[in-house]
N, C-alpha and C positions, 0 to 999 in steps of 0.2 A: 313403325320402324324404330328399333331400339338403337340409341346412340351410346357408345361406351361412356359411362359417367366420368371416368378419369380423363378422357380426351376433352369432354365438355368443360370440366373444371380447369384443365390447362388453357383452353381458349379463353375462359373468363378471366384468367390471371394474366393473359398476354404472353404466355410461355410457349407458344406454338410457332414454328417456322414451317412454311409451306414449300414443298418442292413440286414444280410443275413439269411433267414430262411429255413425251411425244403423243400420248393418248388424247390430250386436250386439243392438240393441233389437228390430229386425225379427225376428231369430231367436227372441226371447222372445214374439212374437205381436203386437207393436205395429206400426202402419202405417208405411209408408215416407213420405218427404216428398212424393213424387209423388201418392200416394193421399190424403194429408192436403190437398193443395192443389187437387186436381181439383174437389171440391164448391164450394170458394171461387171458383175460376176461372169455374165455370159460373154462380154467383150474380151475378158482376160482369161476365159476358159477355167474359171474357178468353180468347182462343183458345189452347188447349194441343194439341200433336199427340196423336192417338189412341194412337200407339205410344209407350209409356214410354221406350223407348230414345232417342227423338228429343227428349225434354224436357230442356232445359238447366237448369243451376243458376241462371243469370241469370233465366230465365223463372219459376222457382219463387219466387225472391226478389221479382220484380216482382209476382207474384200477391199475395203477402203485403203488399207495399207498397200496392198499389192497393185491396185489401180494407180495410186500415187507414185509408186516406184516405177511403173511402166510408162505412165503418161504425164507425170508431173502434178504438183499440187495445184497449179493454175487450172488445169483441165478438170480436176476433181471439184474444186470450189465453183467453177463456172457451171458445171453440171448441177450441183446442189442448188445454186442460185436460180437456175432455169426451172427447177421443179418446185422450189419453195417460195420464191419471190412472186407471189400471186396476189389476187385481190380477195383472198379468204377473209371472211368476216368472223369476229369474235362470237363465241357461243354463249348460251345462257350460263354455263359453268364459269367462263371467264368473268362475266358480269357479276355473278354471285360472290366471287372473290373480293370484289371492291367493297362489299358490305362488312367484311371482318376488319377488326382493328389489329393490323399486323405491322410488325416492324421490318420484316424481311420476307421476300419471296425469292427463292432460288429457282432458276429454270435451266434446263439443258437444251431448250429449243432455240433455234436460230431466228425464228420469225418474230415479228413485232406485235403479235396479237395481244399480249399482256399490256404492253405499253399503250397501245391504242385504246384498249378497254378502260384503263384508269384515266387516260387523257380525256376520253369522251364522257366519262362520269362527272367531270367537273367538280363542283363543290361537294357533291355527294360522296366523294372518295378522298382519302388522304393524299396530300401532295407527295410526289415520288421523285426519286432519282434513279436513272438507269446506270448500272455498274457493269462494265465489260472488261475493264483492265484494272491493274493494281493502282494506277494513277487515278482512275475514276473513283475508286474506293476512298482514297485519301481526300478527294474533293467533295465527297457526298456528305450530307448532314444527318446526324442521328435523329433529328426532329422530323425527318421525312421518311416515308416508306422507301426501302431500298429494293429494287428489282435487280437481282444479281444474275447475270447471264453467264453461267459457268463455262459454256462452250463457245462463247462469242456470238456475233450477230451478223446477219446477212448484210447489214449496212456497213459493216467494217470487216471486209473479207479477211484481212490479215489477222483478225482475232479468232477466227473459227478453228476450233479443235475438232479434228475429224478422225485421224488415224491412231492406230495403236501406239505408235512411237510418241505422238504428241501427248497422249494420255500418260504414258510412262514418264515423260519429262514434265508433267503438269506442275508438280510441287516445286520444282526448280525454277520454272519459268514464271510461275504465278504465286509467289511466296505469300503475298498479302491476301489474295483470294482464297488460297488453300487454307491459310490460317484462320480467316473469317469463317469458312465452311466448318473447319474442325471445331472452332469455339461454339458455333451454333449447334452442332450435334452434341457437344458436351453439356451444354447449358439449357437447351430447349428441347421440347418434344417435337419431333419431325412428323409431318403428315405428307405422304407421297401421293400425288394424284397424277394419273396418266402414265404410270410405269407398270412394267411386268418384267419377268426374269429374262425375256429375250431383248429387252431394251438394252442397247449397247452401253448405256451410261449408268444404269442402276447400280451394278456391282462396282463400277469405277468410283462412284460417289461414296458408297457405303464402306467399301473395303480398302480401296487404294488411296483415294484423296481424303477420305474422312478419318476415321479413327478405329482402333481395334482394342476396346476395353473389355472384351469378352463379357463376363457376367456383370461387370460394373457399368456396362453400357446403358445409357438412358433408353427406355422403351420408346419405340417409334411405331407409327401406323402407316399402313399402305392400303388404300382402297383399290380392290381389284374385282374382276368380274369372273364368276364361274371358276375360281381358282381350285385346282385339284389338291388332294391331301398332301402330296409330295411337296408342292409349292408352299403350302401354309406351314408345314412342318420345318422345311428348310429355312424359311424366314423367321419362324419362331425361335429356332436355334440361334439366330442372329439378333434376337430381341426385337423383331419387327412383327407386330400383331397385324394380321391381315383382316381387313374389314371386307368380307366376301359378299358382294352383291350379285344377284342373279340377273343376267342379261336375258335369258330365255329367248335367244334369237332376235332380240330387238336392239335398236340403237342404244348404245350405252350412255351417250351424252345426256338424254333426258333422265335416265336412271341416276346418274351422278348428280345432276342438278337437283333432283328430288331429295337425295341424301343430304346435300348441302343445305337445302331449304329446311329440312327437318332439324339439322344441327343448329341453324340459326333460330328456329322456333323454340328449341330446347333452351338455348341461351337466354331468350327473352322470358320464357316461362319460369325457369329455375334460377336464373341469375340476374334477372332484371335488365337484360341486354348488355351486361358486361361482356366485353370481347367483341362487340359489334360497333361498326362505324355508323353514325347517324348523319342524315342530310342536314346541311346548314340551314338555319331559319331563312325563310324568304324575306327579301327586302320589300319595302312598301311598294316600289315600282313594280316588282315581280308579281305581287299580289293583285295590283290593279290590272295588269295585263293578262292574268291567268284566265284561260278559257273556262267558262262556266259550264259544268256538266249538265246534260239534259235532265238527269234525275234530280228532282227537287222534292222537298217534303211538302205534302199536300197542306194547303192552308188550313190552319186551326187543327192540324193533326200531328201528333208525334209519330216518328218512324214506327214505333211499336204498334200503333193503332192502324197502320195501313193494311189493306187487304193482301193476303198471301198470294203469290204467283205460284201456281201448282202445275207441274208437268209429270208425265209418266214416261219413263224411258226403259225399254226392254222389260216392262212389267214392274219396274221399281219406281216409287214415287219420290219426287224431289220438290222442294219448295223454298221460297225466300220472300222477304218483304221488299226486296229490291232486285233489280236485274243482277247487281253485283253479288248479292248473297246467293242467288240462284245459280249464277255462273260459277261461283266458287265451288259449290257442292257438286255440280255436274262435271266440271273440269277435273276435280280430284278423282271422281269415280271413273271417268273415261281413261285417265292416265293409269291409274292403279290396275285397271282391268285390261290394259293394253289395246284399247279400241282405236287409239289415235295413230298406232304404228302404220296403218295403211292409208292414212289421209295425206295427200300431197299438200305440202306447205310452201309458201304462205297461202291461206284461203281468203280470197277477196270477197268483199260485199259490193265494191264499186271500183272504178278506175283509180281512186285515190285513197281507198280505205281497205284494211284487212279486218277479218273477224278473228282469225287464229294465225299465229306465227311463232317463230322461235325467238323473236326479240320484239319488244314493244315499240316498233316504229312502223308507221304507215308507208306505202310506196311513195308518197309525196314528200317523205322525210320528216313529217310531223310525228311526235311521240303519241302513243295511246293516251287518250284523255283519262280513261278509267280502266287501267290494266288489271286483269286478274291473272295471277301467275301460279303455276304449280308444275313441278317436274320438268322444267325447261320449256314449257309452253305458255303462251300469253293469249288471253281472250280480251277483246275490246268490249267492255260492258257499258260503254257510254251510249245507251240506247233507250228509246221508249219501251214500254212494256210490250206493245204490239209488235214492233220490229224486232225486239230482243228475242221474243219467243219464236218468231218466224225464222230468224237466223239460227237460233239454237236447233230448231227442227231440221233445217238444212244440214247442219253439221252432224246431228245424230243419225240422219238417214245415210250420210256418207259413211258412217261407221257400221252400217248394216243393222242398226237397231230400230225397233218400233218407237214411235213417238205419239203422245197424245197430250194435248193441252187440257188442263182441268180448271183453268182460270174462268 
């Protein structure tokens, strides 16, 4: 997978600001804006096209506006809270964002998935402030990551920006936030994740709240899936380069996670890890209490001298000198070839342990001891050779592939 060298260089310099849209929350199980607005449109008899692809951003904002006019803002906000205030869990994409060295993340989402992700990452992620209002911006510190919630938060109902009128008055009511947004778009390379042209907030950010420098506007990037030519050309005219990934009918969250992992890999390989956040060193007490992995170097043998573990999957051979190495090569192949799309996750090996999941945490709450990750999937590789091969065979069979151990 090729990553635009200019974008990689901007990340290495710390010159990127990330915008997180509804697509990331949809990946966590929350409804899209079209699904949110359809019941409201029906209740006020506002006609929306049956095909979601034909629903425009303006139409979605108009539904919210007319519902608010007929039923009141209280009813509108209460409805949104009932649909969005759930126990949705952060995705692999949310967690991968904690690994970048960022100064600012803008989001138009009302949920708290980003905040929870950074909070749960602990010392592995940069300390952060949540900015919802102009006063929050004044009190935040430039030494900490700023998660700026442009459209408000479910936890502060009065802050939520929902209707067309609220957006039209945004700059007047949020002078500091609008100014910070404009400055970021003027001086940083923007990377949009989880947006499309039907997102009711995309155009509001770029054209109405942001800036209009025409040809002098700094180039930005938007990761999209199966975008058509009209979309890419429209955004190109606005100096937004589309990074067009192929969904191929599969869930887009693992595909986006794979792209972010490749971006991070490129930063390590070409820029020595510049632009990435690194875990803080473990204290002595943490090292003493760390669980020791099952895999250990054989006595009087270096890792390179160990016997290869060999398997054949779907007629293709894979090997590794440890279960970790073997799992890494197999997981990459299964993801790239789309074989995991039909596997129900998480996949258990016992009541307290998973083999494969979308996050490296076992059902008992303990983290994976030796996680192998790729494309938004995590394999627990902390196994003996015998059990590791047996569990791998089970997974491969679930993918509908043949398996043969050659060890």
